[in-house]
N, C-alpha and C positions, 0 to 999 in steps of 0.2 A: 504494500500500500504506500503510495506516495504521500508526502506530508508537505502542506503549504503553510507558511508562517506569515503572520501579519507583522508590521513594523514594530509594534509595541513589544512583541515577544523577543525580537532580536535586540532592540535597544535596552531591554532589561538585563541582557547578558551578551554584549556584543563580542566578547572574546570566546564565547561558547565554552566556558570553563566550569560552569556550575554543574551540580550533580544531575539536575533534570536535563540540561542540554546534553551532557555526556550520555545519559540514558537514551535520549532520542537518537544521537549519532550511532550508538551501538545498535539500536533497533534497525536503523536504515542499512547499516552494513550487514547485519544478520539476515535481513529479509531481501537484500539487494534492491532496496527502494530508493527513490529519488527525493532530494530536498527541492521543493518547488517554490520559486520566488517570482512573483509578477514583476514586470519592469516598474510598476507603480511603487511597489514595496521597496525594491532595490534603490530607486532614486530617492524615496523618502528617507530611508535609513541613512544614506550617504549625505543627505542634506541636513538632517537633524543631529547627526552624531557630533560634528564639530561644536555645535552649541552646547551639548551636554558635556563634552570634554572640557570646554572653556569654563563652564560653571564649576566643574569638579576641581579644575586647576585653581580657580579663584578661591574656593573654599579651603583648599589645601594651603594656599599661600597665606590666607588670613590666619589659619590655625598655626602654621609654622612661624608666622610673624609674632603671634601672641606668645608662643613658646620662646622665641628669640629674645623677647623683652624680659623673660624670667631667667633664662639660662645664661651662663657665662661663656659657653662654648660658641665661638663666632662661626663655626662651620655648619651650623644648622641651616639647611636649605632644602628645597625640593629640586629635582632634576628639571632641566629645560625640556619642555614637551613640544615637539614639532607637530602641530595640529594636522597639517597637510600630509605628512608622512604617516601619521597614525590613521588618517582617513583612508589612505591608499592601502594600508595593511588590512583594514576592515573590509574593504571591497574585495581584496584577494581572498580573505577568509570566507566571505559570502559566496564567491564564485567557486572556490575549491575548499570545502570544509574538511575534507579528508586528505591530509598531506600525503599519506602512503597509499592512496587509492587513485587510480587513473581517472575515474569518472568525476564529473563536477556537478554543481547544482544545475537544475533545469530552470533557466530564466525564460519566463513566459512573456513574450513581447507581441501578443496577438491583439493589438488595438483595433485592427481591421475587423475583428469578430464582434466588436462592441458597437452597437448602433447608437448614434448620438440621440436619436428620438427616444430610445428607451431610458437613457440617462436623464434626459430632460423630463420625461414623464414621471420618473421616480422622484425627482426633485420637486416637481409641482404637486404631485399627489401624496408626498410624504411617505413613500413606500420604502421600508427599510432595505438597505442600511442608511438611507437618507434620514436625516434628523427631523424632529418635529418642526424645525424652522426651514426645512427644505435645503439644508446644507449637507456637508459630508459627502459631496458627490465623488470625491476621491475614493471613498469606501464603495460607492455604487460601481464605479468602473472596475475596481479591484475584484469585487464579487462577480461581476459579469465576465471578467477575464478568466476567473477560476472555473466558472460553469462551462465556458467555451473550451478550456483546456481539458476538463474531465470528459466532455462529449467527444472531443477530437482524439484523445489518447485512448479512451476506453478503459482507463485504469482507475482503480479504486483510489479515492483521495480523502485525506484527513485535513481539516482546516483548523488551525489553532490561533485564537485571538482573544485578547482581554477587552476588546472594544465593546462597549455596551450597546452600540447601535445595531449590532447583529443579534442581540438577544431579546428574549421576552422572559423576564425573571432569570432563571439560571439555565435556560435552554435556548436553542436556536429559535429565532422568531418564526411563527407559523407561516408567514408569507414567504420566508426564505426556504422553508421546508417544501412549500408548494413549488418554488423554483426548481428544487432538486427533483421532485416528482415529474414535473413537466419536461425537464431535460433528460429524464430516464437515465440518471447516473447514480452512483453510490458515493455519497459524501458524508463523512463523519465530522461532527462539530465538537470542539473542545475549547475550554477557556484558559487552559494552562498546559505546560509541557508535562508536568507530573500527572495531570488528569489523563492525558493521552496515554502515557506509559501504563498507568494502572488499568486502563480500559483495553489495551491491545497486547500487553505482555501475557505470557502464559499464567495460569493460576499461581498466585503468590505463595511463598513459604511463610507461614505465620511464625512470628517471633514470640517466644515466652519472655518474661521479664529477665530471667537469668541469661537467656540468649542475647537479649538486647544489651545487657550490661557487659557481656563478653565482647561484643563488637565495640561498644563505647562505654568505658567504665563509669560506674555510678558517680564517682567523685567529679568526673568531667561533666556529666549531665547536671549535677548540682551547681557546679561553677557557672555553666552556661545559663541555667535558670536564674541564678542570682544576678548575673550581669544584665540580663534582659529586664528583670524586675526593677533593678536599681535605676533604670532610665526613667521610671515614673516617680521616683522619690522626690526630686526637686519640686515638681509641680504639686505633689500631694502634701509635702511638708516643707514649704518654701523658707520658713524661718528656723528650721532645725539647726542646732549647732553641731550635732553629731547623730549618726544613725549606726547602731551596732547590730550585728547579726547574732541572734541567740541560738537558733537551730534551723536546720534545713531538711527537707525530705521531698522525694519524688517517687512517683509510682507509674508504671507503664499502663497506659490506657489501651494502646494498640500498636502493633508493629508488624511489618511485612517486608520481605525481599522479593523483588520482581526480576525474573531472568530477562535481560534485554539483549544479551549477546552470548556467544559460546562460553565465555569465561567472565562475563561481567553481569553485575546486578545493581539495580536501583533500590535503595532501601528507604523506608519512611517509618519513623517512630514518634508516637505522641505520648507525652508524659503530663500528668497532673502534678503540680508541685505546691509546696507550702513552706514559707519561711517565717520565723518569728523574729521580730526586730524590736529594739529599744530606741525610742526617739527622745532625744534631749533637746529642749528648747530653752534658750536663755532670754529672760525678759528683764527690763529695767523698770522698777515700780516707783520711780522717784516722783517727788512733788517738787515742782519748780517754783522758786520765789523770785518775782520780778520787782525791781524798784526803779520807777521811771519818774524823774522830776519834771513832769510835763502836765499839760491840761488833759481833761477827760476826752476832749475831741480827738487828741492824738491817740488815746487808748484804742478807740474803735478803728481808727485808720491803721494802727499797728496790727490789730487782729486781722483786718482785711488783707493787709500786706502779707502777713504770714500764711494765710490761707491760700493766697495766689502763688506764693513762691516757696513751695515745700517739696519740690521734686527730689532733692537729694537728702532730705531730712527724715527723721523718725519721730513718731508720736511719743508724748510723755503722758503719765497717768492723770495728771491734774495740774491746776495752776492757782496760785494765790497772787493776785495782781493788786498792788497798792500804788497810789500817787501821793506825792508830798503836798499837793494843793488841796485835793478833796478828801484824802485819807479814807476813801471808801473801797470796799472789795468789789471787784468786777468778776462775776461768776462766768466761767467758760467751760463748756463741756469737755470731758476727757478726750484726748487725741485731736482737739481742735487746733492746738498750737504745736508747731513742729520746731525742733532744734537740731543743730549740727550733731553728727553721730560720733565725733571724736570724744574720747573719755576725758572728763574734767571734773573738778570739784567746784570751781567757780570760774566765771568768765565775763567779759564785757563785749557786747556787740553793737556796732554803730549802724543805725538804720537811716537811710536817706530817702525820705518821701518827698515827692515834688513840691507839696504845698507847705513843707516845714523845713526849718534848719536841721542839719544833722543832729541826731539825738543818740546818746549812748545809753544802752540798756544793760544793767548788770543783773546776773542771775546766778543762783547756786543750785547744783545738782548733787544730792547725796549719792553715794556710790553703791547703794544696796542693790543687789542683783538676785533675782529669783530664778531658779531652775525648775522647769516642769519636765518630769520623766514619765513617759507612757510606753506601754508595750502593745504591739499590734500583731495580728496574724494576717499575713498577706498570701493570698491564693492566686493561682493562675494555671495556664497550660502552655506547653511549648511543643512545637513540631520540629523534629530534626530529620534532615535527609542525609543519606550517605551513599557513596559510590564504592562498590566492592569489585575488585578485579582479582581473579584467581584466588579468591578467599581472603584477600587482604583489603582492609579499608583504606581507600586512596584519599578520600576527601569527605569532610563533614561540614554541614551548613545548617544554620538556623533558618527554617522556612518561615515560621511565624511564631509570635508570642502574644498571648491574650491575658491581660490582667483580670483577675477575678475579684472576689470579695475581699475587702479590707475590714477586719474586725478588731476593735479595741478590746484588749483582754486584761489590762492592768494599768 
């Protein structure tokens, strides 16, 4: 069975080094099938790849720059990336994905088999894969080229795309299924490479929990689960001063190995996991005393000024505000007034409001600090894929991680 890919599948792994892509290539070699790329897809990948590469280089440069501001080693840098050279390499990879194999990809350039009237009709009538706004005509042309290829070749074809314009819920759109029936062809639709492998590989070998840990040790699974879970901690506990791990556990939910070649397998394992953590949050519970030798009119303007200009400041628990003229207390809600974050016992700050002369405001901050310590149970699930060649694990990847319930236990 030949396999046609959409641009999004290729751009997700342009080097074709992931476990799922490796499984696909093993399948193609095993079954003597062809990788099918329409000219539309080939051109789109080549056009979009440089932009993605530049974006990755920019992110890497920013990260390395931040590291360079902290480290004393002046040699920290990223290598120079020749965008044009990398793009040429990508095109070579697409045209010949099997270096040790004489055959190359099948590039479908059958624009003459696509009637412009049909493209226009689908755009006007919003027929998938055209969007609800009558757009995505590139997808329409791509689809019609695949139908024409399958009719002309007489070969069974699988089409893999993550594009939602081809789908209704999680399956191929009914109108596109009708296209297949009307064309009298066999076309299988899949939304991912691993979905294709699981559908067309021989019956899988089920993994037990001990078998899964034999392939990938439990300690490694625990580490991978913790790493993924920690990505969510900054947003869940943004003011935490420390987060400690108390315990970790994972359990196999399902696991299977799929034969995709004479000596190669694609494996997928799902684990449910749980970690116990201790979150420590440090808070300043100070009462701030202000002494301002000014009139009450300035008092309100000072409060307004502080409320507008508090971007880099932190709230305090409460305020006692006195003036030498009126000697009255001005009540302000907790966290209404913000002060600089640097540690101090007392300080003086000069405020310059347009309608007043510069005024110095003195304040004192007691140094009492309160620590809040709480324990939580964090649950989630992780899916790990692996590539096995001749019984040896070649590569392991995290396919997805889902954060579950977070329960406070102490």
